[in-house]
C-alpha positions as CSV (number, residue, x, y, z in Angstrom):
1,M,7.1,-23.6,-38.4
2,K,9.0,-20.2,-37.5
3,T,5.0,-18.7,-37.5
4,W,4.4,-21.1,-34.3
5,I,7.5,-20.5,-32.8
6,T,7.2,-16.9,-32.5
7,R,3.8,-16.6,-31.6
8,I,4.9,-19.0,-28.6
9,V,7.4,-16.8,-27.6
10,Y,5.3,-13.7,-28.3
11,T,2.7,-15.2,-25.6
12,V,5.1,-16.7,-23.1
13,L,6.6,-12.7,-22.9
14,A,3.1,-11.4,-22.3
15,A,2.2,-13.6,-19.9
16,Y,5.1,-12.8,-18.0
17,L,4.8,-9.7,-17.8
18,L,0.9,-9.9,-17.0
19,S,2.6,-11.5,-14.0
20,F,3.9,-8.6,-12.6
21,W,0.3,-7.2,-12.0
22,I,-0.3,-9.9,-9.4
23,E,2.1,-9.2,-6.5
24,P,1.0,-5.3,-6.1
25,I,-2.8,-6.2,-6.4
26,V,-3.2,-9.1,-4.5
27,G,-1.0,-7.9,-1.7
28,S,-3.5,-4.9,-1.4
29,T,-5.9,-7.5,-0.6
30,T,-6.9,-9.6,2.0
31,F,-5.9,-12.6,0.1
32,D,-2.9,-15.1,1.9
33,V,-1.9,-16.0,-1.0
34,S,-1.0,-15.4,-4.4
35,W,-0.9,-18.7,-6.7
36,P,-4.4,-19.0,-7.6
37,F,-4.0,-15.8,-9.8
38,Y,-1.1,-16.9,-11.6
39,F,-3.3,-19.5,-12.8
40,L,-6.2,-17.9,-13.5
41,L,-4.4,-14.9,-14.9
42,I,-1.2,-16.9,-17.0
43,V,-2.9,-20.0,-18.1
44,P,-5.5,-18.3,-20.4
45,M,-2.6,-16.6,-22.0
46,F,-1.4,-19.9,-23.1
47,V,-4.7,-21.4,-24.3
48,S,-5.3,-18.8,-26.2
49,L,-2.9,-20.7,-29.1
50,L,-5.7,-22.9,-29.7
51,P,-9.1,-23.0,-31.4
52,W,-12.0,-20.8,-29.7
53,G,-13.6,-23.9,-28.4
54,A,-10.7,-25.6,-27.0
55,F,-9.2,-21.8,-25.4
56,L,-13.2,-21.1,-24.0
57,G,-13.2,-24.9,-22.6
58,I,-10.1,-24.8,-20.7
59,S,-10.0,-21.5,-19.4
60,L,-13.3,-22.2,-17.7
61,L,-12.3,-26.0,-16.4
62,N,-8.7,-23.8,-14.9
63,F,-11.2,-21.5,-13.2
64,L,-13.1,-24.0,-11.8
65,V,-10.4,-26.4,-10.7
66,V,-8.1,-23.1,-9.1
67,L,-11.3,-22.3,-7.3
68,Y,-11.7,-25.9,-6.2
69,V,-8.6,-26.5,-4.8
70,Y,-8.5,-22.8,-3.4
71,H,-12.0,-22.6,-1.4
72,G,-13.0,-26.6,-1.4
73,S,-16.9,-26.3,-2.8
74,I,-17.7,-24.8,-5.6
75,F,-20.9,-24.6,-5.2
76,D,-20.9,-22.8,-1.7
77,W,-18.7,-20.2,-4.0
78,F,-21.3,-19.4,-5.9
79,G,-23.5,-18.8,-3.1
80,I,-20.7,-16.0,-2.1
81,W,-20.6,-15.0,-5.5
82,T,-24.0,-13.9,-5.5
83,E,-24.5,-12.4,-2.4
84,D,-21.3,-10.4,-2.6
85,F,-22.4,-9.0,-6.1
86,M,-25.4,-7.8,-4.8
87,G,-23.4,-5.5,-2.3
88,V,-21.6,-4.2,-5.1
89,I,-24.7,-3.6,-7.2
90,S,-25.8,-1.8,-4.2
91,G,-23.0,0.3,-4.0
92,E,-20.7,-1.7,-1.6
93,L,-16.7,-2.5,-1.9
94,P,-16.6,-5.9,-3.6
95,N,-15.5,-8.3,-1.5
96,E,-13.3,-11.7,-2.4
97,A,-15.6,-13.3,-4.5
98,I,-16.0,-10.6,-6.5
99,F,-12.3,-9.6,-6.6
100,F,-11.5,-13.7,-7.7
101,S,-14.0,-13.4,-10.5
102,A,-12.7,-9.4,-11.8
103,M,-8.7,-11.7,-11.5
104,A,-10.1,-14.5,-14.0
105,L,-11.9,-11.9,-16.3
106,I,-8.8,-10.1,-16.4
107,G,-7.1,-13.1,-17.5
108,L,-9.9,-13.7,-20.0
109,L,-9.8,-10.8,-22.0
110,F,-6.0,-10.3,-22.1
111,A,-5.6,-14.2,-23.4
112,I,-8.5,-12.9,-26.2
113,L,-6.6,-9.5,-27.0
114,V,-3.3,-11.5,-27.4
115,G,-4.8,-14.4,-29.6
116,R,-6.8,-12.0,-31.8
117,T,-4.2,-9.1,-31.9
118,Y,-1.0,-11.3,-33.1
119,P,1.1,-9.7,-34.3
120,S,0.4,-5.8,-32.6
121,Y,2.6,-2.7,-31.8
122,G,-0.8,-1.6,-30.1
123,F,-1.0,-4.7,-27.9
124,A,2.3,-5.0,-26.8
125,L,3.1,-0.6,-25.9
126,G,-0.4,-1.0,-24.1
127,M,0.5,-4.1,-22.5
128,I,3.9,-2.8,-21.6
129,V,2.5,0.8,-20.3
130,S,0.0,-0.8,-18.2
131,T,1.9,-3.5,-16.3
132,L,4.8,-0.7,-15.6
133,G,1.8,1.6,-14.8
134,V,0.4,-0.7,-12.4
135,M,4.0,-1.4,-10.8
136,A,4.6,2.1,-10.7
137,Y,0.7,3.2,-8.8
138,F,1.2,0.2,-6.4
139,D,5.3,1.2,-5.4
140,T,4.3,4.4,-4.6
141,W,0.9,4.1,-3.1
142,T,0.8,1.1,-1.5
143,L,3.4,-1.0,0.6
144,Y,4.4,-2.7,-2.7
145,D,7.8,-2.3,-3.1
146,G,8.3,-2.9,-7.6
147,E,12.4,-2.1,-6.8
148,G,13.2,-5.7,-7.5
149,N,11.1,-6.4,-10.1
150,I,11.4,-3.6,-12.7
151,L,14.5,-4.7,-14.1
152,Y,12.6,-7.5,-15.0
153,A,9.7,-6.4,-16.7
154,I,12.0,-3.2,-18.6
155,V,14.0,-6.3,-20.3
156,T,10.7,-8.2,-21.0
157,S,9.1,-4.8,-22.6
158,L,11.7,-5.1,-24.5
159,L,12.0,-8.4,-25.7
160,L,8.4,-7.7,-26.2
161,L,8.4,-5.5,-28.8
162,F,11.2,-7.3,-30.4
163,V,9.3,-10.4,-31.1
164,T,6.5,-7.9,-32.5
165,D,8.6,-6.9,-35.0
166,L,9.8,-10.1,-35.7
167,A,6.4,-11.0,-36.5
168,K,4.9,-8.1,-38.3
169,R,8.4,-7.6,-40.3
170,P,10.3,-11.0,-41.5
171,S,13.8,-10.3,-41.9
172,Q,17.1,-12.2,-42.7
173,S,19.2,-9.4,-41.6
174,L,21.3,-9.9,-37.9
175,V,20.8,-6.2,-37.5
176,R,18.0,-6.1,-35.6
177,F,19.3,-9.2,-33.3
178,V,22.2,-8.1,-32.7
179,S,20.6,-4.1,-31.8
180,I,18.2,-6.1,-29.4
181,G,21.6,-7.3,-27.7
182,L,22.9,-4.3,-27.3
183,L,19.9,-2.5,-25.9
184,L,19.2,-5.1,-23.4
185,S,23.3,-5.2,-22.7
186,V,23.2,-1.3,-21.8
187,V,19.9,-1.5,-19.8
188,V,21.1,-4.7,-17.5
189,A,24.5,-2.9,-17.4
190,L,23.4,0.4,-16.3
191,A,20.6,-0.9,-13.8
192,S,23.4,-2.9,-12.4
193,A,26.0,-0.4,-12.1
194,S,24.0,2.5,-11.2
195,P,23.4,4.0,-7.6
196,T,20.3,3.8,-6.6
197,L,18.6,7.5,-5.9
198,E,16.3,8.7,-3.2
199,G,12.8,9.3,-4.3
200,D,13.3,7.4,-7.7
201,W,11.9,3.8,-7.8
202,S,12.7,3.3,-4.2
203,D,9.5,3.8,-1.6
204,R,9.6,7.6,-0.6
205,I,9.3,7.0,3.5
206,T,12.9,6.1,3.1
207,T,13.6,9.9,2.6
208,S,10.7,10.2,5.2
209,F,12.0,9.3,8.2
210,R,15.7,11.0,7.7
211,N,14.9,12.9,11.3
212,A,15.1,10.2,13.3
213,T,18.9,9.4,12.3
214,T,19.4,12.3,13.6
215,E,18.7,11.2,17.5
216,G,21.5,12.7,20.0
217,D,23.0,15.3,17.6
218,G,21.0,18.4,19.3
219,D,20.0,19.8,16.2
220,G,16.7,19.4,14.9
221,G,16.9,20.6,11.2
222,P,14.9,23.2,9.9
223,G,11.7,21.3,9.9
224,R,10.1,17.9,10.9
225,V,9.4,15.1,8.4
226,G,6.6,12.3,9.8
227,Y,7.5,10.6,12.9
228,G,11.1,11.4,14.5
229,V,13.4,10.0,17.6
230,N,14.5,13.9,18.0
231,D,12.4,16.5,19.5
232,E,15.2,18.6,21.2
233,A,14.6,21.6,18.6
234,L,10.9,22.1,17.6
235,G,9.8,24.2,15.1
236,G,10.3,24.5,11.3
237,P,7.8,23.3,8.8
238,F,6.2,20.3,8.7
239,E,6.6,18.2,5.2
240,Q,3.8,17.0,3.9
241,D,4.1,13.0,2.9
242,D,2.2,10.5,1.6
243,S,3.9,7.6,2.4
244,I,2.7,4.8,4.0
245,V,4.0,3.5,7.2
246,F,1.3,0.9,8.3
247,I,-2.2,-0.4,7.4
248,A,-4.1,-1.1,10.6
249,R,-7.1,-3.6,9.9
250,G,-9.6,-4.8,12.8
251,V,-10.1,-1.8,14.6
252,P,-12.3,1.1,14.7
253,A,-10.6,5.1,13.8
254,R,-8.4,5.6,17.0
255,Y,-4.9,7.4,17.0
256,W,-1.6,5.2,16.9
257,R,0.6,6.2,20.4
258,I,4.1,5.2,20.6
259,E,5.8,7.4,23.3
260,S,5.9,10.1,25.5
261,K,8.6,12.8,26.6
262,A,8.6,14.6,29.9
263,I,11.3,16.8,29.6
264,Y,10.6,20.4,28.3
265,T,13.8,22.1,28.0
266,G,12.4,25.9,26.5
267,K,13.2,24.5,22.3
268,G,11.8,21.2,22.5
269,W,11.3,17.9,24.4
270,I,14.0,14.8,25.8
271,E,13.2,11.6,27.4
272,A,12.7,11.9,31.2
273,P,14.8,9.2,33.4
274,V,14.0,6.1,34.3
275,L,10.6,5.9,36.4
276,D,8.9,3.2,38.7
277,S,5.5,3.3,39.7
278,N,2.0,1.7,39.2
279,Y,2.1,4.2,35.9
280,N,5.1,3.0,33.8
281,R,5.4,0.7,30.8
282,G,2.9,2.3,28.8
283,Q,0.2,1.7,31.7
284,L,-2.1,4.9,30.7
285,V,-5.5,4.7,33.4
286,D,-6.4,3.6,36.6
287,S,-7.6,0.4,37.7
288,E,-11.3,1.7,38.5
289,V,-11.1,3.0,34.8
290,D,-13.2,0.3,32.4
291,T,-11.2,-1.0,29.3
292,T,-12.2,-2.8,26.2
293,P,-9.6,-5.3,24.8
294,E,-8.7,-4.5,21.1
295,Q,-7.3,-6.7,18.5
296,A,-5.2,-5.1,15.6
297,L,-3.3,-6.4,12.5
298,L,-0.6,-3.9,11.5
299,R,1.1,-4.3,8.2
300,F,4.4,-2.3,7.7
301,D,5.9,-0.8,4.5
302,R,9.5,-1.1,6.1
303,R,10.6,-2.7,9.0
304,Q,10.4,-0.3,11.6
305,T,12.0,0.1,15.6
306,F,8.6,1.0,17.2
307,V,5.1,-0.4,17.3
308,P,2.4,1.8,17.6
309,Y,-0.8,0.9,19.7
310,G,-4.3,2.3,20.3
311,G,-4.6,2.1,23.9
312,E,-2.9,0.7,26.9
313,Y,0.3,-1.4,26.3
314,P,-0.1,-4.6,24.9
315,Q,-0.7,-7.6,26.4
316,A,2.5,-8.7,29.2
317,T,3.4,-11.3,31.4
318,E,5.8,-10.5,34.2
319,T,8.4,-12.7,34.2
320,E,12.3,-13.1,36.3
321,S,13.6,-10.8,33.8
322,G,11.1,-8.1,34.1
323,T,8.0,-7.5,32.1
324,E,8.0,-9.2,28.7
325,F,5.2,-8.8,26.0
326,R,4.8,-10.7,22.6
327,V,4.1,-9.8,19.7
328,G,3.8,-11.3,16.3
329,D,1.1,-14.1,15.5
330,I,-1.2,-14.0,17.8
331,E,-0.5,-17.9,18.1
332,Q,3.3,-17.5,18.5
333,A,5.9,-15.6,20.3
334,F,8.0,-12.6,18.6
335,P,10.6,-14.5,16.8
336,N,13.5,-14.6,18.9
337,E,13.3,-11.8,20.7
338,T,12.1,-10.4,23.8
339,I,10.7,-6.8,23.7
340,T,10.0,-5.2,26.8
341,I,8.2,-1.3,27.1
342,Q,10.2,1.4,28.2
343,P,9.3,4.4,30.9
344,S,8.0,6.6,28.0
345,G,5.4,3.9,26.6
346,K,7.5,3.1,23.7
347,I,8.0,-0.8,22.6
348,V,11.4,-1.3,22.6
349,F,13.3,-4.7,21.9
350,E,16.6,-5.8,23.7
351,N,18.5,-6.1,20.8
352,E,19.0,-2.7,19.6
353,N,19.3,-3.8,16.0
354,Q,15.9,-5.9,15.9
355,A,13.0,-4.4,13.8
356,T,9.7,-4.8,13.5
357,P,8.4,-8.0,11.1
358,R,6.4,-6.8,8.0
359,T,3.3,-8.0,10.0
360,I,2.6,-7.5,13.6
361,Q,-0.6,-9.0,15.5
362,L,-1.4,-6.8,18.4
363,R,-3.4,-6.6,21.4
364,Y,-4.3,-3.5,23.8
365,S,-6.2,-2.4,25.7
366,V,-8.6,0.7,25.2
367,P,-9.8,2.7,28.3
368,A,-13.1,4.6,28.3
369,F,-13.7,7.4,31.3
370,S,-16.4,8.2,32.7
371,E,-17.7,11.6,33.5
372,E,-17.5,11.0,37.4
373,Q,-13.9,10.0,36.9
374,L,-12.7,13.2,35.2
375,A,-14.4,14.8,37.4
376,L,-12.5,13.8,40.3
377,N,-10.5,16.4,42.3
378,E,-7.8,14.7,44.6
379,E,-4.7,15.1,45.8
380,V,-2.3,13.3,43.6
381,S,-0.9,10.1,45.5
382,S,-0.1,7.4,42.7
383,L,2.7,9.2,41.3
384,T,6.0,8.9,42.9
385,E,7.9,12.6,44.3
386,E,10.2,12.0,41.9
387,E,7.6,11.0,38.7
388,E,5.8,14.1,39.6
389,Q,8.6,16.2,39.6
390,V,9.4,14.9,36.2
391,Y,6.0,15.9,34.8
392,L,5.4,19.3,36.5
393,Q,9.1,19.8,35.3
394,L,9.5,23.4,33.7
395,P,12.6,25.3,32.2
396,D,14.0,28.3,35.0
397,S,14.1,30.3,31.7
398,L,10.2,30.1,30.8
399,P,8.7,33.5,30.6
400,D,7.0,34.7,33.2
401,R,4.2,35.8,31.1
402,V,3.7,31.9,29.9
403,R,2.9,31.3,33.6
404,D,0.5,34.5,34.3
405,L,-1.3,33.5,31.2
406,A,-1.6,29.8,32.3
407,T,-3.1,31.1,35.8
408,E,-5.3,33.3,33.8
409,I,-6.8,30.8,31.2
410,T,-7.9,28.5,33.9
411,A,-9.3,31.3,36.8
412,E,-12.9,29.8,36.8
413,S,-11.8,26.2,36.7
414,E,-11.3,24.2,39.4
415,T,-10.6,20.4,38.6
416,P,-7.8,19.3,36.4
417,N,-10.3,18.4,33.7
418,E,-12.0,21.7,33.9
419,K,-8.8,23.3,33.9
420,A,-7.8,21.0,30.3
421,E,-10.7,21.8,28.9
422,A,-10.0,25.8,29.4
423,V,-6.7,25.4,28.0
424,E,-8.1,23.5,24.9
425,A,-10.9,26.3,24.7
426,Y,-8.1,28.7,24.5
427,F,-6.2,27.5,21.5
428,R,-10.0,27.4,19.7
429,N,-10.6,31.6,20.3
430,G,-10.1,32.1,16.6
431,E,-6.4,33.6,17.2
432,F,-4.4,30.9,16.2
433,Q,-3.6,29.6,13.2
434,Y,-3.1,25.8,11.8
435,D,-0.2,26.1,9.3
436,T,2.4,24.1,8.4
437,E,4.9,26.1,6.4
438,N,5.2,29.2,7.6
439,V,6.4,28.2,11.2
440,A,9.3,29.9,13.1
441,Q,11.9,28.2,14.8
442,P,13.0,30.4,18.7
443,E,16.7,31.3,18.0
444,G,18.6,32.6,20.5
445,E,17.1,32.9,24.1
446,T,13.5,32.9,22.5
447,D,11.5,29.9,24.3
448,Y,9.7,28.1,22.0
449,V,6.5,27.7,23.9
450,D,6.8,31.8,24.6
451,Q,7.4,32.9,20.7
452,F,4.1,30.7,19.7
453,L,1.7,31.6,22.6
454,F,2.5,35.9,22.0
455,D,4.3,35.9,18.6
456,T,3.3,33.7,15.9
457,Q,0.3,32.2,17.1
458,I,1.0,29.8,14.0
459,G,1.9,26.2,14.4
460,Y,0.8,22.7,14.1
461,C,0.7,19.8,16.0
462,D,3.7,20.3,18.1
463,N,3.2,23.8,19.0
464,F,-0.1,23.2,20.2
465,S,0.7,20.2,21.9
466,T,4.0,21.3,23.5
467,S,1.8,24.3,24.7
468,A,-0.9,23.2,26.0
469,A,1.7,20.6,28.2
470,V,3.5,23.9,29.7
471,L,0.2,25.6,30.5
472,L,-1.1,22.7,32.4
473,R,2.0,22.2,34.2
474,A,1.9,25.7,34.8
475,N,-1.4,25.2,36.9
476,G,0.4,22.1,39.0
477,I,-1.2,19.2,36.4
478,P,1.0,16.7,35.8
479,T,1.5,16.1,32.3
480,R,3.2,14.6,29.2
481,W,4.1,14.8,25.8
482,V,2.5,11.8,23.4
483,K,3.8,11.1,19.9
484,G,2.5,8.5,17.5
485,F,-0.1,8.8,14.7
486,T,-3.9,9.9,14.2
487,M,-6.2,7.0,12.9
488,G,-5.4,8.0,9.3
489,D,-7.3,7.4,5.6
490,T,-10.0,4.8,5.6
491,R,-9.2,2.2,3.1
492,G,-13.2,0.4,3.9
493,V,-14.6,-2.7,5.2
494,V,-12.8,-5.4,4.3
495,Q,-14.2,-9.0,5.0
496,G,-16.4,-7.3,8.0
497,E,-13.2,-5.5,9.6
498,E,-11.9,-1.7,9.3
499,E,-8.4,-1.1,7.6
500,H,-7.1,2.0,7.9
501,T,-3.6,2.9,5.9
502,I,-1.5,5.5,7.9
503,R,0.4,7.5,6.5
504,N,3.8,9.8,7.2
505,R,1.3,12.8,6.9
506,H,-0.3,11.3,9.8
507,A,2.4,11.9,12.5
508,H,1.1,13.6,15.0
509,S,1.5,14.8,18.8
510,W,-0.6,15.4,21.6
511,V,-1.1,16.0,25.7
512,E,-1.6,13.4,28.5
513,Y,-2.4,15.0,31.9
514,F,-3.1,13.0,34.8
515,I,-6.0,12.5,37.3
516,E,-5.8,10.7,40.6
517,G,-8.4,7.9,40.3
518,A,-8.8,8.2,36.5
519,G,-5.0,8.3,35.9
520,W,-3.4,10.0,32.4
521,V,-6.4,11.2,30.2
522,P,-5.3,12.4,26.6
523,L,-6.3,16.1,25.4
524,E,-6.4,17.0,21.9
525,A,-4.8,20.4,22.2
526,T,-4.5,21.3,18.3
527,I,-7.5,23.1,16.0
528,S,-9.0,21.1,13.3
529,F,-8.7,17.8,15.2
530,S,-11.1,16.2,17.9
531,D,-10.4,14.1,20.7
532,A,-13.3,11.6,19.3
533,N,-11.1,9.1,18.0
534,L,-7.9,9.9,20.5
535,L,-9.5,7.8,23.2
536,Q,-13.3,6.4,24.4
537,M,-14.9,9.0,26.6
538,E,-18.3,7.9,28.8
539,R,-19.4,11.3,29.1
540,E,-23.3,10.9,30.3
541,T,-23.4,13.9,28.3
542,D,-21.8,12.7,25.1
543,T,-24.7,11.1,22.6
544,D,-23.5,12.0,18.8
545,D,-19.9,13.3,20.0
546,T,-18.5,9.9,18.7
547,T,-19.6,10.3,15.2
548,P,-17.3,11.1,12.3
549,A,-18.6,14.3,11.8
550,T,-16.8,15.9,14.8
551,N,-13.7,15.4,13.4
552,D,-14.7,17.5,10.5
553,P,-12.8,21.0,10.7
554,Q,-15.5,22.8,8.9
555,A,-17.6,21.0,11.5
556,T,-16.3,22.9,14.6
557,Q,-14.5,25.5,13.4
558,D,-13.9,27.6,10.4
559,N,-10.1,27.0,8.9
560,N,-9.1,28.1,5.1
561,A,-8.5,24.9,3.8
562,Q,-4.9,25.9,2.2
563,N,-3.9,26.3,6.1
564,R,-5.0,22.8,7.0
565,P,-2.1,20.0,7.1
566,Q,-2.0,16.8,5.3
567,E,-2.1,14.9,8.5
568,D,-5.4,16.7,9.3
569,L,-8.4,15.0,10.0
570,L,-10.5,15.7,6.8
571,I,-13.9,13.9,6.7
572,D,-12.1,11.6,4.2
573,D,-9.7,10.0,6.7
574,V,-12.3,9.5,9.3
575,T,-15.2,8.3,7.8
576,T,-16.0,4.8,7.7
577,G,-16.5,2.8,4.2
578,E,-19.8,3.1,4.6
579,V,-20.3,6.4,4.7
580,Q,-17.9,7.2,1.7
581,E,-20.0,4.7,-0.4
582,E,-23.3,7.0,0.3
583,S,-21.0,9.5,-1.0
584,R,-20.2,8.2,-4.3
585,S,-21.8,10.1,-7.3
586,V,-21.4,7.0,-9.2
587,P,-21.6,2.9,-7.5
588,V,-18.7,0.8,-7.9
589,W,-20.9,-1.4,-10.7
590,G,-21.3,2.0,-12.9
591,W,-17.5,2.8,-12.6
592,I,-17.2,-1.1,-13.8
593,V,-19.7,-1.1,-16.9
594,I,-18.0,2.5,-17.9
595,L,-14.9,0.7,-18.0
596,F,-16.3,-2.0,-19.7
597,L,-17.6,-0.2,-22.2
598,V,-14.7,2.1,-22.8
599,A,-12.2,-1.7,-23.1
600,V,-14.6,-2.8,-25.9
601,V,-14.4,1.0,-27.8
602,I,-11.1,0.2,-27.7
603,W,-10.7,-3.1,-28.7
604,N,-12.6,-3.0,-31.3
605,R,-11.3,0.5,-32.6
606,K,-10.5,-0.5,-36.3
607,I,-13.4,-1.7,-36.7
608,I,-15.7,0.9,-35.6
609,E,-13.2,3.3,-37.7
610,R,-13.9,1.1,-40.9
611,Q,-17.2,0.7,-40.3
612,I,-17.5,4.8,-39.9
613,M,-15.9,4.8,-43.3
614,Y,-17.9,2.4,-45.1
615,V,-21.0,4.6,-44.0
616,W,-19.3,7.3,-44.9
617,W,-17.6,7.0,-48.6
618,M,-20.5,4.4,-49.3
619,S,-23.1,7.1,-49.2
620,R,-21.8,9.6,-51.3
621,P,-21.7,9.9,-55.2
622,L,-18.6,8.5,-56.5
623,T,-17.1,11.8,-58.5
624,D,-13.2,12.5,-59.3
625,G,-12.5,14.3,-55.9
626,S,-13.9,11.8,-53.9
627,L,-12.4,9.1,-55.8
628,V,-9.2,10.7,-55.1
629,S,-9.9,11.1,-51.6
630,M,-10.9,7.7,-51.1
631,H,-7.5,6.5,-52.9
632,R,-5.5,8.7,-50.5
633,Y,-7.0,7.3,-47.4
634,L,-6.5,3.6,-48.8
635,V,-2.4,4.9,-49.1
636,K,-2.8,6.2,-46.3
637,R,-3.9,2.8,-44.5
638,L,-1.2,1.1,-46.8
639,R,1.6,3.0,-44.5
640,A,0.3,2.3,-41.3
641,N,0.5,-1.1,-42.4
642,G,4.3,-0.7,-42.8
643,F,3.9,-1.0,-47.2
644,K,6.5,1.3,-48.6
645,V,4.3,4.6,-50.3
646,E,6.5,6.7,-51.1
647,G,8.9,6.7,-54.3
648,R,6.6,4.1,-56.2
649,T,3.8,4.0,-58.8
650,P,0.2,2.9,-58.1
651,S,1.2,-0.3,-60.1
652,E,4.3,-1.1,-58.1
653,L,2.5,-0.7,-54.8
654,A,-0.3,-2.7,-56.2
655,K,1.7,-5.1,-56.7
656,E,3.3,-5.6,-53.5
657,V,0.1,-5.4,-51.5
658,D,-1.3,-8.1,-53.3
659,A,1.4,-10.4,-53.1
660,Y,1.3,-10.1,-49.3
661,Y,-2.3,-10.7,-49.2
662,E,-2.4,-13.4,-52.1
663,T,-5.1,-11.4,-53.9
664,N,-5.7,-9.0,-57.3
665,D,-8.0,-6.7,-55.7
666,M,-5.5,-4.0,-55.3
667,T,-4.8,-4.4,-59.2
668,R,-7.9,-3.8,-59.9
669,L,-8.7,-0.7,-58.0
670,T,-5.5,0.6,-59.4
671,D,-6.6,0.3,-62.8
672,L,-9.7,2.2,-62.4
673,F,-8.1,4.5,-60.4
674,E,-5.9,5.2,-63.0
675,Q,-8.4,5.1,-65.9
676,A,-10.5,8.0,-64.2
677,V,-7.6,10.4,-63.1
678,Y,-4.9,9.7,-65.8
679,A,-7.4,8.5,-68.9
680,E,-9.9,11.1,-68.0
681,Q,-12.9,8.2,-67.7
682,E,-15.8,8.3,-65.6
683,P,-15.4,6.7,-62.1
684,N,-16.2,3.0,-62.3
685,S,-19.1,2.3,-59.6
686,K,-16.8,-1.2,-59.1
687,Y,-14.3,1.1,-57.6
688,K,-16.0,1.2,-54.6
689,E,-16.3,-2.3,-54.4
690,Y,-13.0,-3.5,-54.7
691,W,-11.9,-0.4,-52.1
692,K,-14.5,-1.9,-49.6
693,I,-12.8,-5.4,-49.9
694,M,-9.4,-3.6,-49.9
695,I,-10.1,-1.6,-46.2
696,R,-11.6,-4.8,-45.2
697,R,-8.1,-6.9,-46.2
698,I,-5.7,-3.7,-44.5
699,M,-8.0,-2.9,-41.4
700,S,-8.9,-6.6,-40.1
């Protein structure tokens, strides 16, 4: 009875530990519910206590019932599974059907392991390490937050080891019970009383936005970390951080705009005063410019105070209280809040303490300029006089040599677009270097742009974009400085929709300059970046400019890899899932087969070792030396199984082993060994037979 109770508790703890896999793994997929996977993973663990026939039958029935309740039709699902399986064989990423089956297979394999290996320290340790590893990986690199579950997982792990020890070495002593009680008490007490340290188990993004807390204090700090609100003192290194900010689904690779700033102080940027014209609250282009509606699903790692969008401002409605627009579920308004867009284009909430939900359904329009619209060279009339002053503003302290350089760069250009292209080309002449570490911060009266253009010529996006904005303004072109994120890392195609992971290192800045009749046109001045994913540009001469290769820094210029930032648009960041699949040396199904074979080898490692020993020792002649070696190996296996070997005679050890296995083979084996070693008789050939029987028992 005690044995069955111990085994049931052992299985319950293993099943509970396996349940910690579901939230992180399923949370990184497109599944809206997770209950099917609890049944697929946990039910087989419990039925592993039953005989083989009942175990397999109930596991299969469980899979079919869960499938029917979730999908509604089993036969239709098998057709979907076949189609998905053929795609995986072709090297495509698995979709819902294969993932569903894979999770069921994982549950079945773990159930077989827990049933076959009971009790096993190896299984318990493997279960613990794999579970904590899964939680740590997804907590660090995905939207999953394991901080709330890690204590439960650790406590469960300790209990699983304790039950394993009880099952393998039953004892009437209370020492182990007292020890596990004290250990659990210490773990829980430390977890409850200890302060949470930055960068420990919590997501690293909490430290990545620390520069955002300095808004209004006038001190930009020694560098930059991701997206922050304070841009008054630019310069210093850009800290690389892989923390996830949000995941975007349903849209092609595109820059994510958050806000613009218009007042350059000589050290950085501050927000412009309230402006009122046709071009405010996020509007980018003239009404004559074609736009394409887009819809994106954004999933945030943590609730933020900003809403990124990939084009013009999200759908808006004019009401008596002003401009309102809705963010949230596509059919519902944002919960209990009205949100508006500031003149900078930043989406804000009327309630200053309100933050974004974890998931946002967003609609916006993406402009597409034509060659004719970009070639316009008309006097600005759509902006108010106040706006022109703001967007042409330059500090009186700006050195004359900056203005002279602006005139020199655009000497042969006439239209605003030609001047913008001349400025962009100037930065790509080979004299400037992209670097996120060795970046100077101007001191004293030194101007930020002047220092970059004439002294250092080393910097990252802030240096290039700010300098481009100042050079364009010096040429009389209204310009504003824009902040947001690049398109991020491509996750692949999920259910026919692209997904992109936007990390803290993808924080970026660029420029928008104004063309009368077109509106605000984006400019990517930073070297090793391309404007192909900034906004759609419909030029007649553009045929292949929007292919992913245009964003490959190596395809445009020779920049050292070590000088490109992690926020840089590497080829892996911007290619589609299809291109990435073509570049694989081994398709997905190949890795699945390899992992399966490795799992089979690990699972049957004792059988494999036993067979190797059989072949090795049975094929060798039985001499005094080989007999001693065989006996030494047997004793080693007994020691590994927990038998006390040291300080005991062979006969005493043989009696304990025979009592444990309810046989007398070890005594016979020991007698033959002692006759050969101590009585100096010829080794008996039956020794191999008894040795083989004992090895099979010990390593079963």
